[in-house]
C-alpha positions in Angstrom: 4.3 -1.9 17.5 4.2 -2.5 21.2 3.4 1.1 21.9 0.5 1.0 19.4 -0.9 -2.2 20.9 -0.7 -0.8 24.5 -2.4 2.4 23.3 -5.2 0.3 21.7 -5.6 -1.7 25.0 -5.7 1.5 27.0 -8.4 3.1 24.8 -10.4 -0.1 24.9 -10.3 -0.1 28.8 -11.1 3.6 29.1 -14.0 3.2 26.7 -15.5 0.4 28.8 -14.9 2.2 32.0 -16.6 5.4 30.7 -19.5 3.3 29.5 -19.9 1.7 32.9 -19.6 5.1 34.7 -22.3 6.6 32.5 -24.6 3.7 33.1 -23.9 3.9 36.8 -24.7 7.6 36.9 -28.0 7.0 35.1 -29.0 4.2 37.4 -28.1 6.1 40.5 -30.0 9.1 39.3 -33.0 6.9 38.9 -32.5 5.2 42.4 -31.8 8.4 44.2 -34.3 10.7 42.4 -36.9 12.8 44.2 -39.6 10.1 44.0 -37.4 7.5 45.6 -36.1 9.9 48.3 -39.7 10.6 49.2 -40.5 6.9 49.5 -37.4 6.3 51.7 -36.8 2.9 53.3 -33.8 0.7 54.1 -34.6 -1.5 51.1 -33.8 1.3 48.8 -30.4 1.8 50.5 -29.7 -1.9 50.1 -30.4 -1.8 46.4 -28.0 1.1 46.0 -25.3 -0.8 47.8 -25.9 -3.9 45.7 -25.6 -1.9 42.6 -22.3 -0.3 43.7 -21.0 -3.8 44.4 -21.9 -4.9 40.8 -20.3 -1.7 39.5 -17.0 -2.4 41.3 -17.0 -6.0 40.1 -17.5 -4.9 36.5 -14.7 -2.3 36.7 -12.4 -4.9 38.2 -13.3 -7.3 35.3 -12.4 -4.6 32.7 -9.1 -4.0 34.3 -8.4 -7.7 34.5 -9.2 -8.2 30.8 -7.0 -5.2 29.9 -4.0 -6.8 31.7 -4.7 -10.1 30.0 -4.8 -8.5 26.5 -1.6 -6.7 27.2 0.1 -9.9 28.4 -1.1 -11.8 25.4 0.2 -9.0 23.1 3.6 -9.0 24.8 3.8 -12.8 24.3 2.9 -12.5 20.7 5.5 -9.8 20.2 8.2 -12.0 21.8 7.2 -14.9 19.4 7.4 -12.5 16.4 10.8 -11.3 17.5 12.1 -14.8 18.0 10.8 -15.9 14.6 12.4 -12.8 13.0 15.7 -13.6 14.6 15.5 -17.2 13.4 14.7 -15.9 9.9 17.8 -13.6 10.1 20.0 -16.5 11.2 19.1 -18.4 8.0 21.2 -15.8 6.1 24.3 -16.8 7.9 26.3 -19.8 6.6 29.9 -20.9 6.9 32.1 -19.3 4.3 32.3 -22.6 2.4 28.6 -22.8 2.0 26.6 -20.2 0.0 23.1 -19.4 1.1 20.6 -20.6 -1.6 18.2 -18.3 -3.4 15.3 -20.3 -2.0 16.5 -19.8 1.6 17.0 -16.1 1.1 13.6 -15.7 -0.5 11.7 -17.7 2.1 13.4 -15.8 4.9 12.7 -12.4 3.5 9.0 -13.3 2.8 8.8 -14.7 6.3 9.9 -11.4 7.7 7.2 -9.6 5.8 4.6 -12.0 7.3 6.0 -11.3 10.8 5.3 -7.6 10.5 8.9 -6.9 9.9 8.6 -5.5 6.3 11.0 -2.7 7.2 13.8 -5.2 8.1 13.0 -7.3 5.0 13.2 -4.4 2.6 16.5 -3.2 4.2 18.0 -6.7 3.7 16.6 -6.7 0.2 19.2 -4.0 -0.7 21.9 -6.6 -0.3 20.2 -9.4 -2.2 18.3 -7.6 -5.0 20.1 -4.6 -6.2 21.3 -3.4 -9.7 24.7 -2.6 -8.3 25.3 -6.1 -6.8 24.9 -9.7 -7.7 21.2 -10.5 -7.5 20.6 -13.5 -5.2 16.9 -13.8 -5.6 14.4 -13.5 -8.4 12.8 -10.3 -9.5 9.4 -11.6 -8.6 10.5 -12.2 -5.0 12.0 -8.8 -4.8 8.8 -7.2 -5.9 6.8 -9.2 -3.3 9.1 -7.8 -0.5 8.7 -4.3 -1.9 4.9 -4.7 -2.1 4.8 -5.8 1.5 6.9 -2.7 2.5 4.5 -0.4 0.6 1.6 -2.0 2.4 3.2 -1.8 5.9 2.2 1.9 6.5 5.7 2.7 7.8 7.1 5.7 5.9 10.7 4.6 6.3 10.1 1.2 4.8 8.0 2.7 2.0 10.7 5.1 1.1 13.4 2.4 1.0 11.1 0.2 -1.1 10.3 3.1 -3.5 14.0 3.9 -3.9 15.0 0.3 -4.6 12.2 0.0 -7.1 13.3 3.1 -8.9 16.9 1.9 -9.0 15.8 -1.4 -10.5 13.1 0.0 -12.8 15.0 -0.4 -16.1 15.4 -4.1 -15.3 11.6 -4.7 -15.0 9.1 -5.6 -17.6 6.1 -3.3 -17.5 3.9 -6.0 -19.2 4.4 -8.6 -16.4 2.1 -8.1 -13.4 4.5 -10.0 -11.2 7.2 -7.3 -11.8 5.3 -4.4 -10.3 3.8 -4.1 -6.8 0.2 -5.2 -6.8 -0.5 -2.6 -4.1 -0.1 0.2 -6.7 -1.1 -1.7 -9.8 -3.9 0.5 -11.1 -4.5 2.1 -7.7 -2.7 4.4 -5.2 -2.2 5.3 -1.6 -2.2 9.0 -1.1 -0.7 8.6 2.4 2.7 8.0 0.8 5.3 10.7 1.7 6.0 13.2 -1.1 9.5 11.7 -1.8 8.0 8.1 -1.9 5.4 9.3 -4.4 8.1 10.9 -6.6 10.2 7.8 -6.6 7.3 5.5 -7.4 6.1 7.6 -10.3 9.6 7.9 -11.7 10.1 4.1 -11.4 6.9 3.6 -13.4 8.1 5.9 -16.2 11.6 4.5 -16.3 10.3 0.9 -16.4 8.0 1.8 -19.3 10.7 3.6 -21.3 12.9 0.6 -20.9 10.4 -1.4 -22.9 11.8 -0.4 -26.3 10.3 -0.5 -28.8 7.0 0.3 -27.3 4.1 -2.2 -27.6 0.3 -1.8 -27.2 0.5 -3.9 -24.0 3.1 -1.6 -22.5 1.2 1.5 -23.5 -2.0 0.1 -21.9 -0.1 -0.8 -18.7 1.2 2.7 -18.1 -2.0 4.4 -19.1 -4.0 2.4 -16.5 -1.4 2.7 -13.8 -1.0 6.5 -14.3 -4.8 6.9 -14.2 -4.9 4.9 -11.0 -2.5 7.4 -9.4 -4.5 10.3 -10.7 -7.7 9.0 -9.2 -6.2 8.0 -5.9 -4.5 11.2 -5.0 -6.2 14.5 -4.0 -3.0 16.5 -4.1 -3.2 19.2 -6.8 0.5 18.9 -7.7 0.4 15.2 -8.0 -2.7 15.2 -10.1 -1.3 17.9 -12.3 2.0 16.0 -12.9 0.2 12.7 -13.7 -2.2 14.5 -16.0 0.8 15.9 -18.0 2.2 12.4 -18.4 -1.2 11.0 -19.5 -1.6 13.8 -22.0 1.8 12.9 -23.5 0.4 9.4 -24.2 -3.0 10.5 -25.6 -2.0 10.8 -29.3 -0.8 7.2 -29.3 -3.8 6.0 -27.3 -6.1 7.6 -29.8 -4.4 5.6 -32.5 -5.1 2.2 -30.9 -7.8 -0.1 -32.3 -9.7 -0.2 -29.0 -11.1 2.2 -26.5 -10.9 0.2 -23.3 -7.5 -0.3 -21.6 -7.1 -3.2 -19.2 -4.3 -3.9 -16.7 -4.9 -6.7 -14.2 -8.4 -6.2 -12.9 -8.5 -2.5 -13.7 -10.2 -1.2 -16.9 -9.9 2.4 -18.0 -11.8 3.9 -20.9 -10.2 6.4 -23.3 -12.8 8.9 -22.3 -11.5 8.7 -18.7 -8.0 9.4 -19.9 -9.2 12.4 -22.0 -10.9 13.8 -18.9 -7.6 14.6 -17.2 -6.6 17.3 -19.6 -8.1 20.1 -17.5 -6.0 19.0 -14.5 -2.6 19.1 -16.5 -0.8 21.9 -14.6 3.0 22.2 -13.8 4.2 21.5 -10.3 4.7 24.5 -8.0 8.3 23.3 -7.6 10.2 24.4 -10.7 12.6 21.5 -10.5 9.9 18.9 -10.3 8.0 20.7 -13.1 11.0 20.5 -15.4 11.5 16.8 -14.4 7.9 16.0 -15.3 8.1 17.8 -18.6 11.2 15.9 -19.5 9.5 12.5 -18.6 6.4 13.6 -20.6 8.5 14.3 -23.7 10.3 11.0 -23.3 7.0 9.1 -23.0 5.5 11.0 -25.9 8.4 10.0 -28.2 8.3 6.4 -26.8 4.5 6.1 -27.4 4.7 7.5 -31.0 6.1 4.3 -32.4 3.2 2.3 -30.8 0.5 3.2 -33.4 0.2 0.1 -35.5 -2.5 -1.2 -37.9 -5.0 -3.7 -36.6 -3.8 -6.4 -39.0 -0.4 -6.8 -37.3 0.1 -10.2 -35.6 0.6 -8.8 -32.1 -2.6 -6.7 -32.2 -4.6 -9.6 -33.7 -3.4 -11.9 -30.9 -4.5 -9.4 -28.2 -7.9 -9.0 -29.8 -8.3 -12.8 -30.1 -7.5 -13.2 -26.4 -10.4 -11.1 -25.4 -8.3 -8.7 -23.3 -9.2 -5.6 -25.4 -12.4 -4.4 -27.1 -12.1 -3.4 -30.8 -13.7 -0.3 -32.2 -17.3 -0.7 -33.2 
């Protein structure tokens, strides 16, 4: 972070100095041009010297502002570090006193706000893991994972994706607070290949855990998969996602509506049909077999979701206005 800040300050200073230099050259060219040389005169020389003085003053001001920016950034970094250490201290209690869930949650979320999402998600492994006693709520764990995915740090994103994949079967695909909002119906193609794989597998495993399948769960995975398909230009990723969507299409065709909503995202059935031409196996045979296995599982899971429109759950969804019935 410090290196990035210093680099930005340096680029800022160099940009200003280059601008001043270009302006100076243009003005000097005008002052020392052939017409002015022909005119001559000490007044002309005095004007040039005055301009040089202004130029030196401007350059000194830019250097001074750069130093001030770097000093301010260093002070801000020290404050962030101090706040992060204080947040970490809140996890420590005498053996006779157990740290409360509220304290853990607030400390982890404070770390994410202090630009320490990588540390927060690393600590999350100890407090929110399927192999240990969970000390915080699922919703808090998802918020920390969401912050790590947004951080732009590949290591933090990978840890977050792996932890999400491990806990996928404990999540409810129909609850928005139990899936990172950063990838809820959208995608970041800058994720590393392994992070992408883990996130996609987490989505499918979370969905398959919703057994028996429901129209709401079917709608959720359809919109989320289509968001990945649209948000990634990698041919292999799009091909794999298209295969998974195609496995869901028979069940989607049997639903009493043609628009699928998840959060603020709306996807039409025609959009989902359009991915068929992109359904191609991954170049990696192992990944191709893995995707095919997940597609078969999703297809069987979705088969039980086709229900007549007069069933209570479907009627309730239609009455809520979250879906559009067939004309």
